[in-house]
Every structure is written in structure tokens, then in C-alpha cells.
PyMOL Python script that loads the backbone (N, CA, C, O; Angstrom):
from pymol import cmd

cmd.read_pdbstr("""\
ATOM      1  N   UNK A   1     -23.158 166.482 -14.819  1.00  0.00           N
ATOM      2  CA  UNK A   1     -23.688 167.639 -14.468  1.00  0.00           C
ATOM      3  C   UNK A   1     -23.633 167.844 -13.280  1.00  0.00           C
ATOM      4  O   UNK A   1     -23.433 168.934 -12.746  1.00  0.00           O
ATOM      5  N   UNK A   2     -23.839 166.610 -12.656  1.00  0.00           N
ATOM      6  CA  UNK A   2     -24.079 166.442 -11.074  1.00  0.00           C
ATOM      7  C   UNK A   2     -22.575 166.873 -10.396  1.00  0.00           C
ATOM      8  O   UNK A   2     -22.474 167.875  -9.689  1.00  0.00           O
ATOM      9  N   UNK A   3     -21.581 166.108 -10.661  1.00  0.00           N
ATOM     10  CA  UNK A   3     -20.378 166.399 -10.465  1.00  0.00           C
ATOM     11  C   UNK A   3     -19.795 167.541 -10.458  1.00  0.00           C
ATOM     12  O   UNK A   3     -18.902 167.783  -9.646  1.00  0.00           O
ATOM     13  N   UNK A   4     -20.235 168.477 -11.417  1.00  0.00           N
ATOM     14  CA  UNK A   4     -19.789 169.908 -11.400  1.00  0.00           C
ATOM     15  C   UNK A   4     -20.362 170.696 -10.460  1.00  0.00           C
ATOM     16  O   UNK A   4     -19.723 171.519  -9.804  1.00  0.00           O
ATOM     17  N   UNK A   5     -21.972 170.423 -10.311  1.00  0.00           N
ATOM     18  CA  UNK A   5     -22.327 170.973  -9.318  1.00  0.00           C
ATOM     19  C   UNK A   5     -22.075 171.009  -8.132  1.00  0.00           C
ATOM     20  O   UNK A   5     -22.271 171.961  -7.377  1.00  0.00           O
ATOM     21  N   UNK A   6     -21.598 169.925  -7.862  1.00  0.00           N
ATOM     22  CA  UNK A   6     -21.454 169.413  -6.343  1.00  0.00           C
ATOM     23  C   UNK A   6     -19.855 170.095  -5.901  1.00  0.00           C
ATOM     24  O   UNK A   6     -19.531 170.668  -4.861  1.00  0.00           O
ATOM     25  N   UNK A   7     -19.107 169.804  -7.029  1.00  0.00           N
ATOM     26  CA  UNK A   7     -17.888 170.516  -6.644  1.00  0.00           C
ATOM     27  C   UNK A   7     -17.854 172.139  -6.704  1.00  0.00           C
ATOM     28  O   UNK A   7     -16.860 172.641  -6.181  1.00  0.00           O
ATOM     29  N   UNK A   8     -18.883 173.098  -7.316  1.00  0.00           N
ATOM     30  CA  UNK A   8     -18.742 174.320  -7.214  1.00  0.00           C
ATOM     31  C   UNK A   8     -19.638 174.499  -6.072  1.00  0.00           C
ATOM     32  O   UNK A   8     -19.395 175.537  -5.457  1.00  0.00           O
ATOM     33  N   UNK A   9     -20.519 173.860  -5.644  1.00  0.00           N
ATOM     34  CA  UNK A   9     -21.349 174.089  -4.454  1.00  0.00           C
ATOM     35  C   UNK A   9     -19.976 174.040  -3.133  1.00  0.00           C
ATOM     36  O   UNK A   9     -19.756 174.974  -2.361  1.00  0.00           O
ATOM     37  N   UNK A  10     -19.357 172.983  -3.154  1.00  0.00           N
ATOM     38  CA  UNK A  10     -18.203 172.888  -2.313  1.00  0.00           C
ATOM     39  C   UNK A  10     -17.293 174.155  -2.364  1.00  0.00           C
ATOM     40  O   UNK A  10     -17.057 174.635  -1.255  1.00  0.00           O
ATOM     41  N   UNK A  11     -16.638 174.899  -3.622  1.00  0.00           N
ATOM     42  CA  UNK A  11     -16.096 175.766  -3.675  1.00  0.00           C
ATOM     43  C   UNK A  11     -16.806 177.127  -3.196  1.00  0.00           C
ATOM     44  O   UNK A  11     -16.276 178.002  -2.511  1.00  0.00           O
ATOM     45  N   UNK A  12     -17.654 177.123  -3.523  1.00  0.00           N
ATOM     46  CA  UNK A  12     -18.701 178.182  -3.439  1.00  0.00           C
ATOM     47  C   UNK A  12     -19.199 178.432  -1.780  1.00  0.00           C
ATOM     48  O   UNK A  12     -19.069 179.517  -1.212  1.00  0.00           O
ATOM     49  N   UNK A  13     -19.743 177.300  -1.192  1.00  0.00           N
ATOM     50  CA  UNK A  13     -19.984 176.866  -0.189  1.00  0.00           C
ATOM     51  C   UNK A  13     -21.715 177.578  -0.076  1.00  0.00           C
ATOM     52  O   UNK A  13     -22.136 178.288   0.837  1.00  0.00           O
ATOM     53  N   UNK A  14     -22.414 177.151  -1.210  1.00  0.00           N
ATOM     54  CA  UNK A  14     -23.622 178.080  -1.285  1.00  0.00           C
ATOM     55  C   UNK A  14     -24.262 177.184  -2.614  1.00  0.00           C
ATOM     56  O   UNK A  14     -23.859 176.218  -3.262  1.00  0.00           O
ATOM     57  N   UNK A  15     -25.400 177.995  -2.646  1.00  0.00           N
ATOM     58  CA  UNK A  15     -26.320 177.401  -4.090  1.00  0.00           C
ATOM     59  C   UNK A  15     -25.823 177.798  -5.231  1.00  0.00           C
ATOM     60  O   UNK A  15     -25.125 178.812  -5.219  1.00  0.00           O
ATOM     61  N   UNK A  16     -26.048 177.141  -6.406  1.00  0.00           N
ATOM     62  CA  UNK A  16     -25.388 177.847  -7.585  1.00  0.00           C
ATOM     63  C   UNK A  16     -26.517 179.010  -8.183  1.00  0.00           C
ATOM     64  O   UNK A  16     -27.748 178.975  -8.212  1.00  0.00           O
ATOM     65  N   UNK A  17     -25.708 179.870  -8.564  1.00  0.00           N
ATOM     66  CA  UNK A  17     -26.489 181.062  -9.275  1.00  0.00           C
ATOM     67  C   UNK A  17     -27.135 180.654 -10.346  1.00  0.00           C
ATOM     68  O   UNK A  17     -26.843 179.518 -10.719  1.00  0.00           O
ATOM     69  N   UNK A  18     -28.324 181.520 -11.267  1.00  0.00           N
ATOM     70  CA  UNK A  18     -28.976 181.176 -12.070  1.00  0.00           C
ATOM     71  C   UNK A  18     -28.263 180.648 -12.957  1.00  0.00           C
ATOM     72  O   UNK A  18     -28.551 179.492 -13.268  1.00  0.00           O
ATOM     73  N   UNK A  19     -27.069 181.346 -13.671  1.00  0.00           N
ATOM     74  CA  UNK A  19     -26.506 181.291 -14.947  1.00  0.00           C
ATOM     75  C   UNK A  19     -26.095 179.802 -15.005  1.00  0.00           C
ATOM     76  O   UNK A  19     -26.522 178.973 -15.808  1.00  0.00           O
ATOM     77  N   UNK A  20     -25.125 179.587 -13.941  1.00  0.00           N
ATOM     78  CA  UNK A  20     -24.820 178.116 -13.668  1.00  0.00           C
ATOM     79  C   UNK A  20     -25.681 176.871 -13.179  1.00  0.00           C
ATOM     80  O   UNK A  20     -25.160 175.781 -12.942  1.00  0.00           O
ATOM     81  N   UNK A  21     -27.185 177.149 -13.034  1.00  0.00           N
ATOM     82  CA  UNK A  21     -27.747 176.150 -12.691  1.00  0.00           C
ATOM     83  C   UNK A  21     -28.305 176.039 -14.207  1.00  0.00           C
ATOM     84  O   UNK A  21     -28.467 174.888 -14.612  1.00  0.00           O
ATOM     85  N   UNK A  22     -28.596 177.024 -15.032  1.00  0.00           N
ATOM     86  CA  UNK A  22     -29.127 176.585 -16.495  1.00  0.00           C
ATOM     87  C   UNK A  22     -27.925 175.990 -17.219  1.00  0.00           C
ATOM     88  O   UNK A  22     -28.211 175.066 -17.980  1.00  0.00           O
ATOM     89  N   UNK A  23     -26.631 176.330 -17.140  1.00  0.00           N
ATOM     90  CA  UNK A  23     -26.017 175.759 -17.653  1.00  0.00           C
ATOM     91  C   UNK A  23     -25.721 174.115 -17.171  1.00  0.00           C
ATOM     92  O   UNK A  23     -25.191 173.339 -17.965  1.00  0.00           O
ATOM     93  N   UNK A  24     -26.116 173.690 -15.808  1.00  0.00           N
ATOM     94  CA  UNK A  24     -26.221 172.451 -15.649  1.00  0.00           C
ATOM     95  C   UNK A  24     -27.130 171.472 -16.018  1.00  0.00           C
ATOM     96  O   UNK A  24     -27.053 170.243 -15.982  1.00  0.00           O
ATOM     97  N   UNK A  25     -28.274 172.462 -16.492  1.00  0.00           N
ATOM     98  CA  UNK A  25     -29.648 171.647 -17.289  1.00  0.00           C
ATOM     99  C   UNK A  25     -28.897 171.484 -18.411  1.00  0.00           C
ATOM    100  O   UNK A  25     -28.634 170.319 -18.710  1.00  0.00           O
ATOM    101  N   UNK A  26     -28.336 172.665 -19.359  1.00  0.00           N
ATOM    102  CA  UNK A  26     -27.888 172.498 -20.689  1.00  0.00           C
ATOM    103  C   UNK A  26     -26.904 171.355 -20.569  1.00  0.00           C
ATOM    104  O   UNK A  26     -26.870 170.601 -21.542  1.00  0.00           O
ATOM    105  N   UNK A  27     -26.138 171.102 -19.609  1.00  0.00           N
ATOM    106  CA  UNK A  27     -25.182 169.777 -19.623  1.00  0.00           C
ATOM    107  C   UNK A  27     -25.710 168.540 -19.618  1.00  0.00           C
ATOM    108  O   UNK A  27     -25.212 167.595 -20.230  1.00  0.00           O
ATOM    109  N   UNK A  28     -26.674 168.488 -18.974  1.00  0.00           N
ATOM    110  CA  UNK A  28     -27.539 167.418 -18.629  1.00  0.00           C
ATOM    111  C   UNK A  28     -28.209 166.782 -19.972  1.00  0.00           C
ATOM    112  O   UNK A  28     -28.109 165.636 -20.409  1.00  0.00           O
ATOM    113  N   UNK A  29     -28.850 167.786 -20.427  1.00  0.00           N
ATOM    114  CA  UNK A  29     -29.582 167.539 -21.753  1.00  0.00           C
ATOM    115  C   UNK A  29     -28.571 167.172 -22.743  1.00  0.00           C
ATOM    116  O   UNK A  29     -28.974 166.231 -23.426  1.00  0.00           O
ATOM    117  N   UNK A  30     -27.526 167.533 -23.032  1.00  0.00           N
ATOM    118  CA  UNK A  30     -26.566 167.309 -23.867  1.00  0.00           C
ATOM    119  C   UNK A  30     -25.792 165.889 -23.705  1.00  0.00           C
ATOM    120  O   UNK A  30     -25.289 165.297 -24.660  1.00  0.00           O
ATOM    121  N   UNK A  31     -25.766 165.396 -22.282  1.00  0.00           N
ATOM    122  CA  UNK A  31     -25.143 164.204 -21.801  1.00  0.00           C
ATOM    123  C   UNK A  31     -26.052 163.190 -22.312  1.00  0.00           C
ATOM    124  O   UNK A  31     -25.660 162.120 -22.776  1.00  0.00           O
ATOM    125  N   UNK A  32     -27.161 163.509 -22.229  1.00  0.00           N
ATOM    126  CA  UNK A  32     -28.345 162.670 -22.199  1.00  0.00           C
ATOM    127  C   UNK A  32     -28.446 162.057 -23.541  1.00  0.00           C
ATOM    128  O   UNK A  32     -28.544 160.867 -23.837  1.00  0.00           O
ATOM    129  N   UNK A  33     -28.390 163.380 -24.489  1.00  0.00           N
ATOM    130  CA  UNK A  33     -28.368 163.197 -26.194  1.00  0.00           C
ATOM    131  C   UNK A  33     -26.993 162.284 -26.659  1.00  0.00           C
ATOM    132  O   UNK A  33     -26.974 161.369 -27.482  1.00  0.00           O
ATOM    133  N   UNK A  34     -26.050 162.735 -26.003  1.00  0.00           N
ATOM    134  CA  UNK A  34     -24.944 161.992 -26.490  1.00  0.00           C
ATOM    135  C   UNK A  34     -24.913 160.450 -26.253  1.00  0.00           C
ATOM    136  O   UNK A  34     -24.603 159.571 -27.057  1.00  0.00           O
ATOM    137  N   UNK A  35     -25.332 160.329 -24.882  1.00  0.00           N
ATOM    138  CA  UNK A  35     -25.534 158.843 -24.691  1.00  0.00           C
ATOM    139  C   UNK A  35     -26.524 158.092 -25.347  1.00  0.00           C
ATOM    140  O   UNK A  35     -26.426 156.865 -25.384  1.00  0.00           O
ATOM    141  N   UNK A  36     -27.544 158.731 -25.910  1.00  0.00           N
ATOM    142  CA  UNK A  36     -28.903 158.141 -26.544  1.00  0.00           C
ATOM    143  C   UNK A  36     -27.928 157.682 -28.032  1.00  0.00           C
ATOM    144  O   UNK A  36     -28.124 156.509 -28.350  1.00  0.00           O
ATOM    145  N   UNK A  37     -27.221 158.225 -28.685  1.00  0.00           N
ATOM    146  CA  UNK A  37     -26.461 158.177 -29.869  1.00  0.00           C
ATOM    147  C   UNK A  37     -25.412 157.238 -29.653  1.00  0.00           C
ATOM    148  O   UNK A  37     -24.896 156.714 -30.640  1.00  0.00           O
ATOM    149  N   UNK A  38     -25.018 156.944 -28.498  1.00  0.00           N
ATOM    150  CA  UNK A  38     -23.931 155.829 -28.337  1.00  0.00           C
ATOM    151  C   UNK A  38     -22.586 156.777 -28.218  1.00  0.00           C
ATOM    152  O   UNK A  38     -21.583 156.066 -28.288  1.00  0.00           O
ATOM    153  N   UNK A  39     -22.359 157.794 -28.103  1.00  0.00           N
ATOM    154  CA  UNK A  39     -21.340 158.801 -27.786  1.00  0.00           C
ATOM    155  C   UNK A  39     -20.609 158.940 -26.634  1.00  0.00           C
ATOM    156  O   UNK A  39     -21.364 158.786 -25.674  1.00  0.00           O
ATOM    157  N   UNK A  40     -19.537 159.150 -26.310  1.00  0.00           N
ATOM    158  CA  UNK A  40     -18.990 159.773 -24.692  1.00  0.00           C
ATOM    159  C   UNK A  40     -18.920 161.077 -24.899  1.00  0.00           C
ATOM    160  O   UNK A  40     -19.271 161.525 -23.807  1.00  0.00           O
ATOM    161  N   UNK A  41     -18.691 161.994 -25.597  1.00  0.00           N
ATOM    162  CA  UNK A  41     -18.446 163.090 -25.730  1.00  0.00           C
ATOM    163  C   UNK A  41     -19.497 164.045 -27.044  1.00  0.00           C
ATOM    164  O   UNK A  41     -19.884 163.644 -28.141  1.00  0.00           O
ATOM    165  N   UNK A  42     -19.708 165.369 -26.381  1.00  0.00           N
ATOM    166  CA  UNK A  42     -20.415 166.217 -27.129  1.00  0.00           C
ATOM    167  C   UNK A  42     -19.668 167.310 -27.559  1.00  0.00           C
ATOM    168  O   UNK A  42     -18.475 167.339 -27.257  1.00  0.00           O
ATOM    169  N   UNK A  43     -20.225 168.340 -28.301  1.00  0.00           N
ATOM    170  CA  UNK A  43     -19.453 169.563 -28.555  1.00  0.00           C
ATOM    171  C   UNK A  43     -20.406 170.402 -29.224  1.00  0.00           C
ATOM    172  O   UNK A  43     -21.038 170.061 -30.223  1.00  0.00           O
ATOM    173  N   UNK A  44     -20.498 171.611 -28.591  1.00  0.00           N
ATOM    174  CA  UNK A  44     -21.169 172.693 -28.899  1.00  0.00           C
ATOM    175  C   UNK A  44     -20.369 173.651 -30.024  1.00  0.00           C
ATOM    176  O   UNK A  44     -19.219 173.997 -29.751  1.00  0.00           O
ATOM    177  N   UNK A  45     -20.981 174.079 -31.292  1.00  0.00           N
ATOM    178  CA  UNK A  45     -20.484 174.697 -31.920  1.00  0.00           C
ATOM    179  C   UNK A  45     -20.591 176.156 -32.088  1.00  0.00           C
ATOM    180  O   UNK A  45     -19.943 176.971 -32.745  1.00  0.00           O
ATOM    181  N   UNK A  46     -21.808 176.259 -31.139  1.00  0.00           N
ATOM    182  CA  UNK A  46     -21.922 177.746 -30.889  1.00  0.00           C
ATOM    183  C   UNK A  46     -20.758 178.786 -30.757  1.00  0.00           C
ATOM    184  O   UNK A  46     -19.995 178.669 -29.798  1.00  0.00           O
ATOM    185  N   UNK A  47     -20.562 179.873 -31.733  1.00  0.00           N
ATOM    186  CA  UNK A  47     -19.505 180.675 -31.194  1.00  0.00           C
ATOM    187  C   UNK A  47     -19.992 181.815 -30.174  1.00  0.00           C
ATOM    188  O   UNK A  47     -19.300 182.700 -29.672  1.00  0.00           O
ATOM    189  N   UNK A  48     -21.242 181.589 -30.013  1.00  0.00           N
ATOM    190  CA  UNK A  48     -21.951 182.460 -28.738  1.00  0.00           C
ATOM    191  C   UNK A  48     -21.844 182.009 -27.488  1.00  0.00           C
ATOM    192  O   UNK A  48     -22.356 182.787 -26.684  1.00  0.00           O
ATOM    193  N   UNK A  49     -21.302 180.900 -26.939  1.00  0.00           N
ATOM    194  CA  UNK A  49     -20.981 180.539 -25.992  1.00  0.00           C
ATOM    195  C   UNK A  49     -19.712 181.028 -25.160  1.00  0.00           C
ATOM    196  O   UNK A  49     -19.587 181.100 -23.938  1.00  0.00           O
ATOM    197  N   UNK A  50     -18.784 181.349 -26.194  1.00  0.00           N
ATOM    198  CA  UNK A  50     -17.690 182.039 -25.807  1.00  0.00           C
ATOM    199  C   UNK A  50     -17.829 183.178 -24.895  1.00  0.00           C
ATOM    200  O   UNK A  50     -17.073 183.350 -23.938  1.00  0.00           O
ATOM    201  N   UNK A  51     -18.623 183.810 -25.143  1.00  0.00           N
ATOM    202  CA  UNK A  51     -19.241 185.230 -24.277  1.00  0.00           C
ATOM    203  C   UNK A  51     -19.447 184.840 -22.777  1.00  0.00           C
ATOM    204  O   UNK A  51     -19.408 185.653 -21.854  1.00  0.00           O
ATOM    205  N   UNK A  52     -19.705 183.298 -22.622  1.00  0.00           N
ATOM    206  CA  UNK A  52     -19.935 183.054 -21.025  1.00  0.00           C
ATOM    207  C   UNK A  52     -18.859 182.006 -20.660  1.00  0.00           C
ATOM    208  O   UNK A  52     -19.048 180.973 -20.017  1.00  0.00           O
ATOM    209  N   UNK A  53     -17.657 182.470 -21.202  1.00  0.00           N
ATOM    210  CA  UNK A  53     -16.232 181.985 -20.625  1.00  0.00           C
ATOM    211  C   UNK A  53     -16.232 181.478 -19.325  1.00  0.00           C
ATOM    212  O   UNK A  53     -16.482 180.294 -19.098  1.00  0.00           O
ATOM    213  N   UNK A  54     -15.931 182.411 -18.327  1.00  0.00           N
ATOM    214  CA  UNK A  54     -15.730 182.392 -17.170  1.00  0.00           C
ATOM    215  C   UNK A  54     -16.670 181.578 -16.409  1.00  0.00           C
ATOM    216  O   UNK A  54     -16.282 181.011 -15.387  1.00  0.00           O
ATOM    217  N   UNK A  55     -18.061 181.453 -16.882  1.00  0.00           N
ATOM    218  CA  UNK A  55     -19.050 180.665 -16.299  1.00  0.00           C
ATOM    219  C   UNK A  55     -18.614 179.414 -16.695  1.00  0.00           C
ATOM    220  O   UNK A  55     -18.446 178.547 -15.837  1.00  0.00           O
ATOM    221  N   UNK A  56     -18.352 179.132 -18.163  1.00  0.00           N
ATOM    222  CA  UNK A  56     -17.956 177.631 -18.471  1.00  0.00           C
ATOM    223  C   UNK A  56     -16.849 177.059 -18.028  1.00  0.00           C
ATOM    224  O   UNK A  56     -16.678 175.865 -17.782  1.00  0.00           O
ATOM    225  N   UNK A  57     -15.904 178.166 -17.907  1.00  0.00           N
ATOM    226  CA  UNK A  57     -14.543 177.211 -17.129  1.00  0.00           C
ATOM    227  C   UNK A  57     -14.931 177.212 -15.566  1.00  0.00           C
ATOM    228  O   UNK A  57     -14.150 176.570 -14.863  1.00  0.00           O
ATOM    229  N   UNK A  58     -16.055 177.856 -14.883  1.00  0.00           N
ATOM    230  CA  UNK A  58     -16.346 177.751 -13.702  1.00  0.00           C
ATOM    231  C   UNK A  58     -16.954 176.128 -13.305  1.00  0.00           C
ATOM    232  O   UNK A  58     -16.693 175.387 -12.357  1.00  0.00           O
ATOM    233  N   UNK A  59     -17.976 175.947 -14.620  1.00  0.00           N
ATOM    234  CA  UNK A  59     -18.751 175.081 -14.258  1.00  0.00           C
ATOM    235  C   UNK A  59     -17.886 173.338 -14.826  1.00  0.00           C
ATOM    236  O   UNK A  59     -18.217 172.258 -14.338  1.00  0.00           O
ATOM    237  N   UNK A  60     -16.714 173.517 -15.988  1.00  0.00           N
ATOM    238  CA  UNK A  60     -16.655 172.765 -16.385  1.00  0.00           C
ATOM    239  C   UNK A  60     -14.725 172.150 -15.846  1.00  0.00           C
ATOM    240  O   UNK A  60     -14.180 171.045 -15.849  1.00  0.00           O
ATOM    241  N   UNK A  61     -14.286 173.473 -15.481  1.00  0.00           N
ATOM    242  CA  UNK A  61     -13.011 173.099 -15.242  1.00  0.00           C
ATOM    243  C   UNK A  61     -12.044 173.329 -16.038  1.00  0.00           C
ATOM    244  O   UNK A  61     -12.366 173.395 -17.224  1.00  0.00           O
ATOM    245  N   UNK A  62     -10.911 173.481 -15.776  1.00  0.00           N
ATOM    246  CA  UNK A  62      -9.713 173.412 -17.040  1.00  0.00           C
ATOM    247  C   UNK A  62      -9.640 172.656 -17.641  1.00  0.00           C
ATOM    248  O   UNK A  62      -9.451 172.795 -18.849  1.00  0.00           O
ATOM    249  N   UNK A  63      -9.793 171.188 -16.873  1.00  0.00           N
ATOM    250  CA  UNK A  63      -9.569 169.870 -17.671  1.00  0.00           C
ATOM    251  C   UNK A  63     -10.529 169.625 -18.662  1.00  0.00           C
ATOM    252  O   UNK A  63     -10.074 169.188 -19.719  1.00  0.00           O
ATOM    253  N   UNK A  64     -11.887 169.814 -18.585  1.00  0.00           N
ATOM    254  CA  UNK A  64     -12.871 169.645 -19.326  1.00  0.00           C
ATOM    255  C   UNK A  64     -12.997 170.655 -20.412  1.00  0.00           C
ATOM    256  O   UNK A  64     -13.218 170.248 -21.553  1.00  0.00           O
ATOM    257  N   UNK A  65     -12.861 172.120 -20.142  1.00  0.00           N
ATOM    258  CA  UNK A  65     -13.393 172.898 -21.052  1.00  0.00           C
ATOM    259  C   UNK A  65     -12.218 173.083 -22.377  1.00  0.00           C
ATOM    260  O   UNK A  65     -11.092 173.568 -22.273  1.00  0.00           O
ATOM    261  N   UNK A  66     -12.746 172.641 -23.383  1.00  0.00           N
ATOM    262  CA  UNK A  66     -11.572 172.835 -24.580  1.00  0.00           C
ATOM    263  C   UNK A  66     -12.555 173.575 -25.855  1.00  0.00           C
ATOM    264  O   UNK A  66     -13.714 173.334 -26.191  1.00  0.00           O
ATOM    265  N   UNK A  67     -11.573 174.547 -26.376  1.00  0.00           N
ATOM    266  CA  UNK A  67     -11.900 175.385 -27.414  1.00  0.00           C
ATOM    267  C   UNK A  67     -11.237 174.567 -28.562  1.00  0.00           C
ATOM    268  O   UNK A  67     -10.236 173.859 -28.451  1.00  0.00           O
ATOM    269  N   UNK A  68     -12.066 174.818 -29.824  1.00  0.00           N
ATOM    270  CA  UNK A  68     -11.542 174.447 -31.108  1.00  0.00           C
ATOM    271  C   UNK A  68     -11.201 175.678 -32.007  1.00  0.00           C
ATOM    272  O   UNK A  68     -12.045 176.569 -32.105  1.00  0.00           O
ATOM    273  N   UNK A  69     -10.057 175.774 -32.644  1.00  0.00           N
ATOM    274  CA  UNK A  69      -9.997 177.255 -33.247  1.00  0.00           C
ATOM    275  C   UNK A  69      -9.816 176.710 -34.958  1.00  0.00           C
ATOM    276  O   UNK A  69      -8.839 176.071 -35.348  1.00  0.00           O
ATOM    277  N   UNK A  70     -10.692 177.020 -35.619  1.00  0.00           N
ATOM    278  CA  UNK A  70     -10.762 176.568 -37.333  1.00  0.00           C
ATOM    279  C   UNK A  70     -10.272 177.674 -37.957  1.00  0.00           C
ATOM    280  O   UNK A  70     -10.554 178.801 -37.551  1.00  0.00           O
ATOM    281  N   UNK A  71      -9.630 177.497 -38.816  1.00  0.00           N
ATOM    282  CA  UNK A  71      -9.167 178.389 -39.963  1.00  0.00           C
ATOM    283  C   UNK A  71      -9.517 177.908 -41.235  1.00  0.00           C
ATOM    284  O   UNK A  71      -8.889 176.965 -41.715  1.00  0.00           O
ATOM    285  N   UNK A  72     -10.385 178.408 -41.801  1.00  0.00           N
ATOM    286  CA  UNK A  72     -10.969 177.787 -43.137  1.00  0.00           C
ATOM    287  C   UNK A  72     -10.355 178.655 -44.285  1.00  0.00           C
ATOM    288  O   UNK A  72     -10.280 179.883 -44.252  1.00  0.00           O
ATOM    289  N   UNK A  73      -9.832 177.678 -45.527  1.00  0.00           N
ATOM    290  CA  UNK A  73      -9.887 178.448 -46.588  1.00  0.00           C
ATOM    291  C   UNK A  73     -10.771 179.077 -47.133  1.00  0.00           C
ATOM    292  O   UNK A  73     -11.576 178.306 -47.656  1.00  0.00           O
ATOM    293  N   UNK A  74     -11.056 180.273 -47.287  1.00  0.00           N
ATOM    294  CA  UNK A  74     -12.150 181.011 -48.161  1.00  0.00           C
ATOM    295  C   UNK A  74     -12.241 180.145 -50.021  1.00  0.00           C
ATOM    296  O   UNK A  74     -13.286 179.885 -50.617  1.00  0.00           O
ATOM    297  N   UNK A  75     -11.300 179.973 -50.354  1.00  0.00           N
ATOM    298  CA  UNK A  75     -11.375 179.460 -51.606  1.00  0.00           C
ATOM    299  C   UNK A  75     -12.038 178.277 -51.622  1.00  0.00           C
ATOM    300  O   UNK A  75     -12.502 177.894 -52.696  1.00  0.00           O
ATOM    301  N   UNK A  76     -12.185 177.571 -50.564  1.00  0.00           N
ATOM    302  CA  UNK A  76     -12.895 176.099 -50.475  1.00  0.00           C
ATOM    303  C   UNK A  76     -14.496 176.394 -50.838  1.00  0.00           C
ATOM    304  O   UNK A  76     -15.179 175.532 -51.393  1.00  0.00           O
ATOM    305  N   UNK A  77     -15.030 177.720 -50.463  1.00  0.00           N
ATOM    306  CA  UNK A  77     -16.261 177.853 -50.231  1.00  0.00           C
ATOM    307  C   UNK A  77     -17.151 177.949 -51.847  1.00  0.00           C
ATOM    308  O   UNK A  77     -18.298 177.536 -52.015  1.00  0.00           O
ATOM    309  N   UNK A  78     -16.334 178.556 -52.846  1.00  0.00           N
ATOM    310  CA  UNK A  78     -16.875 178.609 -54.043  1.00  0.00           C
ATOM    311  C   UNK A  78     -17.012 177.307 -54.575  1.00  0.00           C
ATOM    312  O   UNK A  78     -17.501 177.146 -55.694  1.00  0.00           O
TER     313      UNK A  78
END
""", "prot")
cmd.dss("prot")
cmd.show_as("cartoon", "prot")
cmd.util.cbc("prot")
cmd.orient("prot")
């Protein structure tokens, strides 16, 4: 989170807006949780996060932000 915040501050030449500030807190918590469980990466499965694509892209950059598109077979539900 710190590296992303520093990169944005250099690009914007100012402080983070509230949305990016909250995203940095979320990222720090998820990083901490992943480290505590011996994982290198974390993934958010919430589809609601896609509404914030612009902010996510600005915070994580194209190299880190990834989307996984799943197609499920509805016959497998029954």
C-alpha cells in the first residue's frame, strides 16, 4: 500500500483523495491477513468492487490489478 500511495502522490503531486486513502487501508489489511496466513497474494471476490474500477486501476496500476471472469455451468448447482 505504501508504494502505491507514494506513486500516486508523485503522479498527482498532492495528497490522496478519500477513496484512495480508504483503499490504501483496505490494501494494508488484506496484505497483513495474507502474510499472517503464509500467502503471497490476496484476492477480493466481491463483484461490487468492479464499480470502483477507475480508482482500483489508479491505485494498483495495470500490472497488479487483475479480473477473473468465471462462467459456471448452471447444471452443476442442482
